[in-house]
C-alpha positions in Angstrom: 67.3 247.3 94.5 67.0 251.0 94.2 63.8 252.4 95.4 64.2 255.9 94.2 66.7 258.7 94.2 66.7 262.5 94.7 69.3 265.2 94.7 69.9 267.4 97.7 72.0 270.5 97.9 74.6 270.8 100.6 74.5 273.9 102.8 76.1 276.9 101.2 78.9 278.4 103.3 80.6 281.7 102.6 83.8 280.0 101.5 81.9 278.3 98.6 81.3 281.6 96.9 82.7 281.5 93.3 82.4 277.7 93.1 80.1 275.9 90.8 77.4 274.6 93.2 76.6 271.8 90.9 79.9 270.3 92.0 78.8 270.3 95.6 75.6 268.5 95.2 75.0 265.1 96.8 72.6 262.4 95.8 70.5 260.4 98.1 69.2 256.9 97.3 66.9 254.8 99.4 67.9 251.1 99.4 65.9 248.0 100.4 67.7 245.6 102.7 68.8 242.4 100.9 68.5 240.0 103.8 67.1 239.7 107.3 70.1 238.4 109.2 68.5 237.7 112.6 65.4 238.5 114.6 64.2 238.2 118.2 60.7 239.0 119.3 59.9 240.0 115.8 57.5 238.7 113.2 57.1 239.3 109.5 60.5 241.0 109.1 60.8 239.5 105.6 58.0 241.9 104.5 60.5 244.7 104.7 62.6 243.2 101.9 59.9 244.3 99.5 59.0 247.9 98.8 55.7 249.0 100.2 55.8 252.8 100.9 58.0 255.7 101.6 55.4 257.3 103.9 53.5 256.2 106.9 49.9 255.1 107.0 47.3 254.0 109.5 47.0 250.6 107.9 49.4 248.0 106.5 48.3 244.5 105.6 51.4 242.8 107.1 53.7 245.2 109.0 56.8 244.0 110.7 56.1 243.9 114.4 58.9 244.2 117.0 57.8 243.3 120.5 59.4 245.0 123.6 63.0 243.9 124.0 62.9 242.5 120.4 65.2 243.3 117.5 65.8 242.8 113.8 69.1 242.9 112.0 69.3 243.7 108.3 72.0 243.2 105.7 72.0 245.7 102.8 74.3 243.7 100.7 77.2 246.1 100.4 78.9 249.1 102.1 77.1 252.4 102.0 77.6 255.9 103.3 74.5 257.3 105.0 71.9 256.1 107.4 68.4 254.6 107.6 64.8 255.6 107.1 62.3 253.9 109.4 58.6 254.2 108.6 56.2 253.3 111.3 52.5 252.5 111.4 50.0 253.1 114.3 51.4 251.4 117.4 49.7 250.0 120.4 49.1 252.8 122.8 49.1 255.5 120.1 52.3 257.1 121.3 55.8 257.5 120.1 58.2 254.7 120.9 61.9 254.5 121.8 64.2 252.5 119.5 67.9 252.0 119.2 69.6 252.0 115.8 73.0 250.4 115.4 74.9 250.6 112.2 77.8 248.3 111.4 80.4 247.6 108.7 80.2 244.0 109.9 77.3 242.0 111.3 79.1 241.8 114.7 79.8 245.5 114.8 76.1 246.4 114.6 75.6 244.1 117.7 78.3 245.7 119.8 78.1 248.1 122.7 80.1 251.4 122.7 83.5 250.6 124.0 83.2 246.9 123.3 86.2 245.8 121.1 86.8 249.6 120.6 83.4 250.1 119.1 83.0 253.9 118.8 80.8 256.8 118.0 83.8 258.9 117.1 83.4 261.1 114.0 80.1 259.6 113.0 77.4 258.4 115.4 76.6 254.7 114.5 74.8 253.8 117.8 71.9 256.0 118.9 68.7 255.8 120.9 65.9 257.7 119.1 62.2 258.6 119.4 60.1 256.9 116.7 56.9 258.6 115.8 53.9 256.4 116.1 52.6 257.3 112.7 55.5 258.8 110.8 59.0 258.5 109.4 62.4 258.7 111.1 65.5 259.3 109.0 68.8 259.3 110.8 72.5 258.8 110.4 75.7 259.6 108.4 78.2 256.8 108.7 79.7 253.9 106.9 77.5 250.8 107.1 76.3 247.6 105.6 74.3 246.2 108.5 71.5 247.8 110.6 70.1 246.6 113.9 66.8 248.0 115.3 66.0 247.3 118.9 62.7 248.1 120.6 63.5 249.7 123.9 59.8 250.6 124.7 57.0 248.8 126.5 54.7 248.6 123.4 54.9 246.7 120.1 56.4 248.7 117.2 54.9 248.2 113.7 57.1 249.0 110.8 55.9 249.5 107.2 59.4 250.0 105.7 63.0 250.2 106.6 65.3 251.7 104.0 69.0 252.2 103.9 69.9 255.8 103.0 72.9 256.1 100.6 74.4 259.5 100.3 77.0 259.9 97.6 78.4 262.3 95.1 76.8 260.8 92.0 80.1 261.3 90.2 80.6 259.3 87.0 83.4 256.8 87.1 85.1 257.2 83.7 88.1 255.0 84.3 87.4 251.3 83.6 89.4 248.1 83.9 88.7 244.5 82.9 90.7 241.4 82.4 90.3 237.6 82.0 90.8 237.1 85.8 87.5 237.6 87.6 89.1 237.8 91.0 91.3 240.7 89.9 88.3 242.3 88.4 86.4 242.0 91.6 89.3 243.5 93.6 89.5 246.4 91.2 85.7 247.0 91.4 85.8 246.9 95.2 88.7 249.3 95.2 87.0 251.7 92.7 83.8 251.6 94.8 85.9 252.3 97.9 87.3 255.4 96.3 83.8 256.4 95.0 82.5 256.5 98.5 85.4 258.5 99.8 85.5 261.1 97.0 82.8 263.7 97.6 83.3 267.4 98.1 86.6 266.5 99.7 88.7 263.4 99.5 88.4 261.7 102.9 90.1 258.7 104.5 87.0 256.7 105.4 83.2 256.9 105.5 82.9 255.7 109.1 86.1 257.0 110.7 87.8 259.5 110.5 85.9 261.2 107.7 88.8 263.7 107.5 91.3 265.0 105.0 94.5 263.2 105.8 96.9 264.5 103.2 99.3 261.6 103.4 96.5 259.2 102.7 95.6 261.4 99.7 98.6 260.4 97.5 97.3 256.9 96.6 93.8 258.3 96.8 94.6 261.2 94.4 96.2 258.9 91.9 93.1 256.7 92.1 90.7 259.7 91.7 92.6 260.9 88.6 92.4 257.4 87.1 88.7 257.0 87.9 87.2 260.4 87.6 89.8 262.6 85.8 90.5 266.1 87.0 88.1 266.1 89.9 87.7 269.4 91.8 87.8 267.4 95.1 91.6 267.1 94.7 92.3 270.9 94.6 89.6 271.6 97.3 91.3 269.1 99.6 94.9 270.3 98.9 93.9 274.0 99.5 91.9 273.1 102.6 94.9 271.5 104.3 97.3 274.2 103.1 95.1 277.0 104.5 94.8 275.1 107.8 98.5 274.7 108.2 100.6 277.8 109.0 104.3 277.1 108.5 106.4 275.9 110.3 103.6 273.6 111.3 103.3 270.2 109.5 100.1 269.2 107.7 98.0 267.0 110.0 100.8 267.5 112.5 102.8 264.8 110.6 106.0 265.9 108.7 105.7 263.2 106.1 102.2 264.4 105.2 103.6 267.8 104.2 106.1 266.0 102.0 103.2 264.1 100.3 101.4 267.4 99.7 104.3 268.5 97.4 104.3 265.2 95.5 100.6 265.4 95.0 100.9 268.8 93.4 103.5 267.6 90.9 101.4 264.5 90.0 98.3 266.7 89.6 100.2 269.0 87.2 101.5 266.1 85.2 98.0 264.9 84.7 96.2 268.3 84.1 99.0 270.6 82.8 97.4 273.4 84.9 100.4 275.7 85.4 98.3 278.5 86.9 97.1 276.3 89.8 100.7 275.3 90.4 101.8 278.9 90.4 99.2 279.7 93.1 101.1 277.4 95.4 104.5 279.1 94.9 104.7 281.2 98.0 103.7 278.3 100.3 106.0 275.9 98.4 108.9 278.3 99.0 108.3 278.3 102.7 107.8 274.5 102.9 110.8 273.7 100.8 113.0 276.0 102.9 111.7 274.2 106.0 112.5 270.8 104.4 116.0 271.8 103.4 116.8 272.8 107.0 115.8 269.3 108.1 118.7 267.7 106.3 122.0 267.6 108.1 125.5 267.7 106.4 125.9 263.9 106.9 122.6 263.2 105.2 120.7 262.4 108.4 117.6 264.5 109.3 116.1 266.3 112.2 112.5 265.0 111.7 111.3 263.7 115.1 108.0 262.1 114.2 109.1 259.7 111.4 105.7 258.4 110.4 105.3 256.5 107.1 102.4 254.2 108.1 101.1 252.7 111.4 102.5 249.2 111.1 106.0 250.7 110.6 105.8 253.0 113.6 107.6 250.6 115.9 110.5 250.0 113.5 113.0 252.8 113.8 115.2 251.7 111.0 112.3 251.4 108.6 111.0 254.8 109.7 114.4 256.4 109.0 114.6 255.0 105.5 111.0 255.9 104.8 111.5 259.5 105.9 114.8 259.8 104.0 112.9 258.6 100.9 110.0 261.0 101.4 112.3 264.0 101.9 114.1 263.0 98.7 110.7 262.7 96.9 109.5 266.1 98.2 112.7 268.0 97.4 112.9 266.5 93.9 109.3 267.4 93.4 110.0 271.0 94.6 112.9 271.2 92.1 110.7 270.1 89.2 107.9 272.4 90.2 110.2 275.4 90.4 111.7 274.5 87.0 108.2 274.4 85.5 107.5 277.8 87.0 110.9 279.3 86.0 111.9 279.9 89.6 115.5 279.3 90.6 115.4 280.9 94.1 116.0 277.7 96.0 118.0 275.8 93.4 121.3 275.8 95.5 119.7 274.9 98.7 117.8 272.0 97.1 120.8 270.6 95.4 122.9 270.8 98.5 120.3 269.0 100.6 119.9 266.3 97.9 123.7 265.8 97.7 123.8 265.3 101.5 121.0 262.8 101.4 122.7 260.9 98.5 126.0 260.8 100.4 124.6 258.8 103.2 125.1 255.0 102.8 121.9 253.0 102.0 120.6 251.2 105.1 118.7 248.0 104.2 115.6 247.1 106.2 113.2 244.1 105.9 110.1 246.3 105.9 108.4 246.1 102.5 106.7 249.5 102.7 109.9 251.4 103.5 111.9 249.5 100.8 109.1 250.2 98.2 109.2 254.0 99.1 113.0 253.9 98.5 112.2 252.5 95.0 109.6 255.1 94.5 112.2 257.8 95.4 114.7 256.2 93.0 117.1 255.6 95.9 117.2 251.9 95.2 116.6 249.9 92.1 113.4 247.9 91.9 115.3 244.7 91.0 117.5 245.0 94.1 114.5 245.5 96.3 112.7 242.6 94.7 115.6 240.2 95.0 116.5 241.1 98.6 113.2 242.0 100.3 110.0 241.9 98.3 110.3 238.3 97.1 110.9 237.0 100.7 107.5 235.8 102.1 105.9 238.3 99.7 102.4 238.2 101.2 103.5 238.8 104.8 103.6 242.1 106.7 101.9 244.1 103.9 100.2 247.4 104.5 97.0 248.6 102.9 98.1 252.2 103.1 101.4 251.7 101.2 100.2 248.6 99.2 100.2 250.7 96.0 104.0 251.3 96.3 104.7 247.6 96.9 102.7 246.7 93.8 104.5 249.3 91.8 108.0 248.2 93.0 107.4 244.6 92.1 106.1 245.5 88.6 109.0 247.9 88.0 111.3 245.0 89.0 109.8 242.9 86.2 107.9 240.5 88.5 104.4 241.3 87.3 103.2 237.9 88.5 104.4 238.6 92.0 102.4 241.9 91.9 99.3 240.1 90.5 99.5 237.5 93.3 99.3 240.3 95.9 96.1 241.5 94.2 94.7 238.0 94.2 95.8 236.7 97.5 96.1 239.7 99.8 93.4 242.0 98.5 91.3 239.1 97.3 91.3 237.6 100.8 89.2 240.6 102.0 86.6 239.8 99.4 86.6 236.1 100.4 85.7 237.4 103.9 82.7 239.2 102.5 84.2 242.6 101.9 82.6 244.9 99.3 85.1 247.7 99.9 88.8 247.7 100.8 89.8 247.8 104.5 92.0 250.2 106.5 94.3 247.4 107.6 94.6 243.7 106.8 96.9 240.8 107.5 96.7 237.3 106.0 97.2 235.9 109.4 93.6 237.1 110.2 92.1 234.7 107.7 92.9 231.5 109.7 89.6 230.4 111.3 87.8 233.5 110.2 84.2 233.6 109.1 82.8 236.2 106.7 81.8 239.6 108.0 78.1 238.9 107.2 77.9 236.0 109.7 76.7 236.4 113.3 79.1 234.6 115.6 78.5 232.7 118.8 80.0 234.0 122.0 83.7 233.3 122.1 84.1 232.7 118.3 86.9 234.5 116.5 85.7 237.8 115.0 87.9 238.9 112.0 86.6 242.5 112.5 86.4 242.9 116.2 89.5 240.8 117.2 92.1 242.4 115.0 93.8 245.7 114.1 96.2 247.9 116.0 97.3 251.4 116.8 94.4 253.8 116.0 92.3 251.2 114.3 91.7 248.4 116.8 88.7 246.2 116.7 85.4 247.7 115.5 87.1 251.1 115.3 88.8 249.6 112.3 87.4 251.0 109.0 86.2 248.6 106.4 86.0 251.3 103.7 89.3 253.2 103.5 90.5 255.2 100.5 94.2 254.6 101.1 93.6 250.9 100.2 92.4 251.6 96.7 95.9 251.3 95.2 95.0 248.5 92.9 93.1 251.0 90.8 96.2 253.0 89.7 98.3 249.9 89.6 96.0 248.3 87.1 95.9 251.4 85.0 99.6 252.3 85.1 101.1 248.8 85.0 98.7 246.1 83.8 97.3 248.4 81.0 100.6 250.3 81.0 99.0 253.8 80.6 101.7 256.3 81.6 101.5 260.0 81.3 104.6 261.2 79.4 103.8 264.9 78.8 102.0 267.2 81.2 98.3 267.5 80.7 98.1 264.0 79.2 99.2 265.4 75.9 101.3 262.2 75.4 100.5 258.8 76.8 102.8 255.8 76.7 101.2 252.4 76.4 103.4 249.5 77.6 101.1 246.8 79.1 102.5 244.2 81.5 100.0 241.3 81.5 102.0 238.7 83.5 99.8 235.5 83.4 96.8 237.4 82.1 95.7 236.7 78.6 94.0 240.0 78.0 93.2 243.3 79.8 91.3 246.4 78.7 90.4 249.7 80.2 90.0 253.4 80.0 92.0 256.4 81.2 90.1 259.7 81.4 92.2 262.7 80.2 91.5 266.4 79.9 90.9 265.8 76.2 88.6 262.8 76.5 89.0 259.1 77.2 91.9 256.9 76.1 90.8 253.3 75.6 93.2 250.4 75.3 93.0 246.6 75.0 96.1 244.4 75.2 95.8 240.7 74.3 98.2 237.9 73.9 98.1 236.4 70.4 100.3 233.3 70.3 103.8 234.7 70.8 102.8 238.3 70.3 101.1 241.0 72.3 98.4 242.8 70.3 97.6 246.4 71.5 94.5 248.3 70.2 93.7 251.8 71.4 91.5 254.8 70.8 92.6 258.3 71.7 90.9 261.7 71.5 92.3 264.5 69.4 95.1 266.3 71.3 96.5 263.1 72.9 99.6 261.6 71.3 100.0 257.8 71.8 103.3 256.0 72.0 103.4 252.2 72.2 106.1 250.1 73.7 105.7 246.3 73.4 
């Protein structure tokens, strides 16, 4: 239930001059908790599930009273970015009181101590001791949360009139829509879209709890999702320019070579969608320098000099997969550079690019069992999708998947003609997160975690298996693990590009190809936002035929392939 909303303007910094400040506004909503999950030394906590007031008062008929050493835990029903507003009444002793607020993406996280199962205050403070005014309001926090625990650390009772979740978001309109006859797939798509909504503000960030940073490699599946949901959103350019200006060549973006490669690919994809040649031309000098740097990384025998061969964390201990992934990404980046330079009429680096690509292509293909690396090879056109499907992707298809590169696995299986295999990943892999209580897509996930797991909205007994706190690896162990991560929203562009079959054929969305792939679905419908307006399509099986209906704005040519 929405109590009320208001708009607040972010601080104006000098680097924002010339921008439309309306684009930098955030919205703040105050949300009632949906459930009291647990109490100790507390009475009448259920009163806080109903709206009473957004200001304090001396009198309240039935306040929630928390005794010393008592606590209450609230469930707000779904993931939010923001904090909490606590409204207090006159307390015994007529003095301020000390409380502790703990936010959590899972019920168990909001009960954890800092350091317990890697629980952290990194990047956003989710665990804080605060001074609560004895007649007044306290508003605090900017993190990702669904659950809130309030502990009374004082020696007096605390009387609460209202506790509200504070949701801070962009207020951007989601124009891209998807629906089909499978409600589980719809739920996954909605959770993925909501994940991207929360992570798409002034900048496109990786997560709303951690790290809250612009990771440019993460941004490729995020950018494709943003374009399919919001259209030509200024957050894309703002994020691309931010990381460019932060990275002085020969440095790599985010100190990760592959992320600079993704930066190039994102620019090409953005141009294909927007047709904005002027913005592309603004990147020419930097692209020259970066492309020259990439060319020098390719040896005569097709090997490379990249030392940190990162493609995703679960692949970081698999050298062969890393080698294939980096080879694929160098190929993607150089081909993207070549196409961008052709668009801009610049032939300065043609010879160097062609020589490097010839060296890469001369190297024998080295098969690996890693699905992410193989899917990147398909994405780079180094390997046919059917070969990848037959040899790797169809083998234990739901095992050893990665949320980060899930979009490319889905794409590879669809390109191989196994649409049902791709749909089963959506249902069984992404859908498993929803069955565990997720309302947004997680940073990392493995189906092995499901065995014996209870939903994230359940408070566990000591020693019981905790699907949030007891899993994860690398930089996202335990409660450090983000349960709202933008790189996991790949089902959004997959549904748009492959289920609905909406593919951009001419820059600026001047021509859209519609070639739906329904698999076992009987119908699907949705919307693609374009610079000219929205394209709407519905595909439905009619006996032995596929019926396709569409609406397109003036300026957009539609081609249909059934």
